C-alpha positions in Angstrom: -3.6 48.6 -27.3 -3.3 46.2 -30.2 -6.1 43.5 -30.4 -5.9 40.3 -32.3 -9.0 39.0 -34.1 -8.9 35.5 -35.5 -12.3 35.7 -37.2 -13.7 32.8 -35.1 -17.5 32.8 -34.5 -18.5 33.3 -30.9 -20.1 30.2 -29.5 -21.5 29.6 -26.1 -19.3 27.3 -24.0 -21.0 23.9 -23.8 -22.2 23.0 -20.3 -20.7 19.7 -19.0 -23.4 17.6 -17.3 -22.2 14.2 -16.1 -24.7 11.5 -15.4 -23.6 8.6 -13.3 -22.8 6.5 -16.4 -20.9 9.4 -18.0 -19.0 9.9 -14.7 -17.8 6.3 -14.9 -16.9 6.7 -18.6 -15.0 9.8 -17.8 -13.1 8.2 -15.0 -12.3 5.2 -17.2 -11.2 7.4 -20.1 -8.8 9.3 -17.8 -7.4 6.1 -16.4 -6.9 4.6 -19.8 -5.2 7.7 -21.2 -3.0 7.9 -18.1 -2.0 4.2 -18.3 -1.3 4.2 -22.0 0.7 7.5 -21.9 2.7 6.2 -18.9 3.4 2.9 -20.6 4.5 4.4 -23.9 6.5 7.2 -22.3 8.2 5.1 -19.6 8.0 1.5 -21.1 11.7 1.1 -21.4 12.5 2.4 -17.9 10.1 0.5 -15.7 9.4 -3.2 -15.0 5.7 -2.8 -15.8 4.8 -5.2 -18.6 1.6 -6.1 -20.5 1.5 -9.6 -22.0 2.1 -9.6 -25.8 2.3 -5.8 -25.8 5.8 -4.7 -25.3 6.8 -1.4 -26.9 9.9 -1.6 -29.0 10.2 2.2 -29.4 13.0 4.1 -27.8 13.7 7.8 -27.7 15.8 8.9 -30.6 18.7 10.9 -29.3 20.5 13.5 -31.3 24.3 13.9 -31.7 24.6 16.2 -28.7 23.0 13.6 -26.4 24.1 10.2 -27.8 27.6 11.3 -29.1 28.9 10.2 -32.4 30.5 11.5 -35.6 30.1 14.8 -37.5 31.5 15.1 -41.0 31.4 18.2 -43.2 32.2 18.0 -47.0 32.6 20.5 -49.8 30.8 19.3 -52.9 32.7 19.8 -56.2 30.0 21.5 -58.2 32.1 24.3 -59.7 31.7 23.0 -63.3 27.9 22.7 -63.0 25.3 25.4 -63.6 23.0 26.3 -60.7 20.1 23.9 -61.7 22.5 21.0 -62.3 24.3 21.7 -59.0 21.0 21.7 -57.1 19.9 18.4 -58.6 23.3 16.9 -57.9 23.1 17.9 -54.2 19.6 16.4 -54.0 20.9 13.1 -55.4 24.0 13.3 -53.2 21.8 13.6 -50.1 19.6 10.6 -51.1 22.6 8.4 -51.9 24.3 9.3 -48.6 21.1 8.5 -46.7 21.0 5.1 -48.4 24.6 4.4 -47.4 24.1 5.6 -43.8 20.9 3.5 -43.4 23.0 0.4 -44.1 24.9 1.2 -40.9 21.8 0.9 -38.9 22.2 4.5 -37.5 19.2 5.8 -35.5 18.0 9.1 -36.8 21.1 10.3 -38.8 21.1 14.0 -39.8 22.0 14.7 -43.4 21.7 18.2 -44.6 22.9 20.2 -47.6 23.6 23.9 -47.6 25.9 26.7 -48.7 29.0 28.2 -47.2 29.8 31.2 -49.3 30.1 30.1 -52.9 30.6 26.4 -52.0 27.9 23.8 -51.5 28.3 21.7 -48.4 27.1 18.4 -47.1 26.9 17.8 -43.3 26.4 14.3 -41.9 25.8 13.6 -38.3 25.8 10.0 -37.1 24.6 9.5 -33.5 26.2 6.5 -31.8 28.9 5.9 -34.4 32.3 6.2 -32.8 34.4 4.8 -35.6 35.5 7.9 -37.5 37.3 6.0 -40.2 34.4 3.7 -41.0 32.1 6.7 -41.4 34.6 8.5 -43.6 35.2 5.4 -45.8 31.4 4.8 -46.2 30.5 8.4 -47.1 33.5 9.7 -48.9 34.0 6.8 -51.4 32.5 7.6 -54.8 31.6 3.9 -55.5 31.8 4.2 -59.2 31.5 0.7 -60.6 32.6 -0.2 -64.1 33.1 -3.3 -66.2 35.5 -2.7 -69.2 37.3 -4.7 -71.8 40.4 -2.4 -71.7 41.6 0.9 -70.2 44.4 3.4 -70.3 46.1 5.7 -67.8 46.3 9.5 -68.1 49.2 11.7 -67.0 48.0 11.7 -63.4 47.8 7.9 -63.3 44.0 7.8 -63.3 42.2 5.1 -65.2 40.5 6.2 -68.5 38.0 4.0 -70.2 37.0 4.7 -73.8 33.3 4.6 -74.6 33.7 1.5 -76.8 35.6 -0.3 -74.0 32.9 0.2 -71.3 30.8 -2.9 -70.8 28.7 -2.0 -67.7 28.4 0.9 -65.2 26.7 1.3 -61.9 23.5 2.3 -63.7 23.2 -1.2 -65.0 23.2 -2.7 -61.5 19.9 -3.6 -59.9 21.1 -5.1 -56.6 24.3 -6.4 -54.9 24.5 -9.1 -52.2 27.2 -10.9 -50.2 27.3 -14.6 -51.0 29.7 -17.6 -50.6 30.8 -20.0 -53.3 29.3 -23.4 -52.2 31.2 -25.4 -54.8 34.7 -24.2 -54.2 34.2 -23.9 -50.4 36.2 -20.7 -50.5 36.4 -19.0 -47.1 36.2 -15.6 -48.8 32.9 -13.9 -49.5 32.0 -12.8 -53.0 29.8 -10.0 -54.3 26.8 -11.1 -56.4 25.6 -8.5 -58.8 22.0 -8.6 -60.1 21.9 -6.7 -63.4 19.0 -4.8 -65.0 17.5 -6.2 -68.2 19.5 -3.7 -70.2 22.7 -4.5 -68.3 22.2 -8.3 -68.8 21.9 -7.8 -72.5 25.1 -5.7 -72.6 27.0 -8.3 -70.5 25.9 -11.2 -72.7 27.1 -9.3 -75.8 30.4 -8.4 -74.3 31.2 -11.9 -73.1 30.3 -13.4 -76.4 32.7 -10.9 -78.2 35.6 -11.3 -75.7 36.0 -15.1 -75.1 39.6 -15.8 -73.9 40.1 -12.1 -72.9 39.8 -10.5 -69.5 37.0 -8.2 -68.4 38.2 -5.7 -65.9 36.0 -4.9 -62.9 36.9 -1.5 -61.5 35.7 0.5 -58.5 36.9 4.2 -58.1 40.1 4.0 -60.1 41.1 0.6 -58.7 40.9 -2.9 -60.3 38.9 -5.3 -58.1 39.4 -8.3 -60.4 40.0 -9.2 -64.0 38.5 -12.6 -64.8 39.0 -14.2 -68.2 35.9 -14.9 -70.2 35.6 -18.6 -70.7 32.3 -18.6 -72.6 29.3 -16.5 -73.4 27.5 -15.7 -70.2 23.7 -15.3 -70.2 21.4 -14.3 -67.4 21.3 -11.2 -65.2 23.9 -12.1 -62.6 27.7 -11.5 -62.3 30.1 -12.2 -59.5 33.0 -10.3 -58.1 35.5 -12.5 -56.3 38.6 -11.5 -54.2 40.2 -11.8 -50.8 37.4 -9.8 -49.1 36.7 -10.0 -45.4 33.1 -10.2 -44.5 33.0 -6.6 -43.2 34.7 -5.4 -46.4 32.2 -7.3 -48.5 29.3 -5.9 -46.6 30.6 -2.3 -46.9 31.2 -2.7 -50.7 27.6 -4.1 -51.1 26.3 -1.1 -49.1 28.2 1.3 -51.4 27.1 -0.4 -54.6 23.4 -0.5 -53.5 23.5 3.1 -52.5 24.8 4.2 -55.9 27.7 6.3 -57.1 28.0 9.8 -55.9 26.9 12.3 -58.6 29.7 14.7 -57.7 33.0 14.5 -55.9 33.2 15.5 -52.2 36.1 16.8 -50.1 36.2 16.4 -46.4 36.8 19.8 -44.8 35.9 19.1 -41.1 35.5 16.1 -38.9 34.7 15.7 -35.3 34.1 12.8 -32.9 31.7 14.0 -30.3 31.5 12.3 -26.9 28.2 11.7 -25.2 29.4 12.6 -21.8 29.0 16.4 -22.3 25.6 16.0 -23.8 24.5 13.6 -21.1 25.8 16.0 -18.4 23.8 18.9 -20.0 20.8 16.6 -20.2 20.9 15.7 -16.6 21.3 19.4 -15.6 18.3 20.3 -17.8 16.2 17.5 -16.4 17.2 18.5 -12.8 16.2 22.1 -13.5 12.9 21.0 -15.1 12.2 18.8 -12.0 13.0 21.6 -9.6 10.8 24.0 -11.6 7.9 21.4 -11.6 8.1 21.0 -7.9 8.2 24.8 -7.3 5.2 25.2 -9.6 3.4 22.4 -7.8 4.0 24.1 -4.4 2.8 27.4 -5.7 -0.4 25.9 -7.3 -1.3 24.1 -4.1 -0.6 27.1 -1.9 -2.7 29.5 -4.1 -5.5 27.2 -5.4 -5.6 24.4 -2.9 -7.7 21.5 -4.4 -7.7 23.0 -7.9 -3.9 23.1 -7.7 -3.7 19.4 -7.2 -5.9 18.9 -10.3 -3.5 21.2 -12.2 -0.5 19.1 -11.1 -2.2 15.9 -12.3 -3.1 17.6 -15.6 0.5 18.8 -16.1 1.9 15.3 -15.3 -0.5 13.7 -17.8 0.5 16.4 -20.3 4.2 15.5 -19.9 3.5 11.8 -20.4 1.3 12.3 -23.5 3.9 14.6 -25.0 6.8 12.1 -24.4 4.7 9.3 -25.8 4.2 11.3 -29.0 7.9 12.0 -29.2 8.6 8.3 -29.0 5.9 7.2 -31.5 6.6 9.8 -34.3 9.7 9.6 -33.5 11.2 13.0 -32.7 15.0 13.2 -32.3 15.7 14.6 -28.8 18.4 17.2 -28.6 19.1 19.9 -26.0 17.2 22.3 -28.2 14.1 20.1 -28.5 14.1 19.5 -24.8 14.1 23.3 -24.3 11.0 23.5 -26.5 9.3 20.8 -24.3 10.1 22.7 -21.1 8.8 26.0 -22.6 5.6 24.3 -23.6 5.1 23.1 -20.0 5.2 26.8 -19.0 2.4 27.4 -21.6 0.4 24.5 -20.0 0.8 26.1 -16.5 -0.3 29.4 -17.9 -3.6 27.9 -19.2 -4.4 26.4 -15.8 -3.7 29.7 -14.0 -6.0 31.6 -16.4 -8.8 29.2 -15.7 -8.3 29.3 -11.9 -8.1 33.0 -11.7 -11.4 33.2 -13.6 -12.8 30.7 -11.0 -11.7 33.0 -8.2 -13.4 36.0 -9.8 -16.7 34.1 -10.5 -16.7 32.6 -7.0 -16.6 36.2 -5.6 -19.5 37.0 -7.9 -21.6 34.3 -6.2 -21.3 31.4 -8.7 -20.6 27.9 -7.5 -20.9 24.3 -8.5 -21.0 23.4 -12.2 -22.1 26.9 -13.2 -18.8 28.2 -11.7 -16.7 25.8 -13.8 -18.6 26.4 -17.0 -18.5 30.2 -16.7 -14.8 30.2 -15.7 -13.8 28.1 -18.7 -15.9 30.2 -21.0 -14.2 33.4 -19.9 -10.7 31.9 -19.9 -11.0 30.3 -23.3 -10.4 33.4 -25.5 -7.2 34.2 -23.7 -5.9 30.6 -23.8 -6.8 30.4 -27.5 -5.2 33.6 -28.5 -1.9 33.0 -26.6 -1.6 29.5 -27.9 -2.5 30.4 -31.5 0.2 33.1 -31.6 2.7 30.7 -30.1 1.8 28.1 -32.7 2.3 30.7 -35.5 5.7 31.5 -34.1 6.6 27.8 -33.9 5.4 27.3 -37.5 7.6 30.2 -38.8 10.6 28.8 -37.0 9.9 25.3 -38.3 9.7 26.6 -41.9 12.6 29.0 -42.0 14.9 28.1 -39.1 18.1 26.0 -39.0 18.0 22.4 -38.1 18.7 23.1 -34.5 15.9 25.7 -34.4 13.5 23.4 -36.2 13.9 20.8 -33.4 13.0 23.4 -30.8 10.0 24.6 -32.9 8.6 21.1 -33.5 8.6 20.1 -29.8 7.2 23.5 -28.8 4.4 23.2 -31.3 3.4 19.6 -30.3 3.6 20.6 -26.6 1.3 23.6 -27.2 -1.3 21.4 -28.9 -1.2 18.8 -26.1 -1.3 21.5 -23.4 -4.5 22.9 -24.8 -6.0 19.4 -24.8 -5.1 18.7 -21.2 -5.9 22.1 -19.8 -9.4 22.3 -21.5 -10.4 18.7 -21.5 -8.6 16.9 -18.7 -8.7 19.7 -16.1 -12.3 20.5 -16.8 -13.4 16.8 -16.5 -11.6 16.3 -13.2 -13.0 19.6 -11.8 -16.5 18.5 -12.8 -16.0 15.1 -11.2 -14.7 16.6 -7.9 -17.6 19.1 -7.8 -20.1 16.2 -8.1 -18.4 14.3 -5.3 -18.4 17.4 -3.1 -22.1 17.9 -3.8 -22.9 14.3 -2.8 -20.8 14.7 0.3 -22.9 17.7 1.4 -26.0 15.6 0.9 
């Protein structure tokens, strides 16, 4: 037989003695935790309200539950060495995150990885059904340039000589959508706030090119070519055109996100409906509820009053765990829900270990508070060892697993920690309170 030793010092299990005042505090503590966990976990699905305290948190749903868009790109890093390619992929991920955040997407998933010799970018946007909008937002390079002149190469692409370049996207501090109040034009315009270095370059360029155009280009296309009327000072420039408001907002989002460090090529796209995920979710919840009811019946049949205590402890465990998921927040996927259901099994196991020890100690003649103390003392080592080994497994999966596996491992780990709290603290407190009430009833 293999035995695990964790190097923990043996300590006598503390005896729990509840004076009348401590009894009231324990009851109040349990009620407070129960109400807060219920309100946070179910605040959006019940009519229960507390004045001036209305939680705005909602459960973050992953792509398999909420539906949405998945885009997979190949990054063109063939001309870069390994270090430069890695840095480019890191920058690429950050820029795409900035762009996606402008859409207001809840919990997008943006990951980089490899497929053979190619580096890939995967973007999952829960709740976004407009595939073309997502493709335009992510796939556009957004390379902004101001130039005094340009030429075309054999492929028809714009080429700007170094001495013709006035400004680039690196000189941009911020872009905003505005309207020209003087001309009363119905079209929005893009106001560019330049960095100090960019403002100095722009001032010098306008002073040297009075009466000549300055071309404003974005990704090999000319946005506008205003003629310089006079030297322009300050740190602002304006792009005008026949933009619609959505087009202007998208352009501002792209400019603020920054230009992509490498080109990307779309290799796979998918529009995922929420109906399949919701159907699987309902089936999972139905299975979980049936399992919970079956466990409740078994606990009551085998342990009677202690079984009712275990059912309450499991219910409180579920509410606390869901409240934590909402507060962090944790993106709920079918995999993460599986981790939650598995951790419920761990919580049941802890209660069963405690109650089996109580049955043994009761046969040995112990009763009352001494029975509870001794049972928890004997069960603790088994509960500790099983949960620690499960936590180690969850940590390994969280560190080395894929994104899907990490979601499972994270919810499993949180569930294990909460289950230890409810099994050891909540269950023990309730058992001690019921034992006191039974003692009073007997006189």
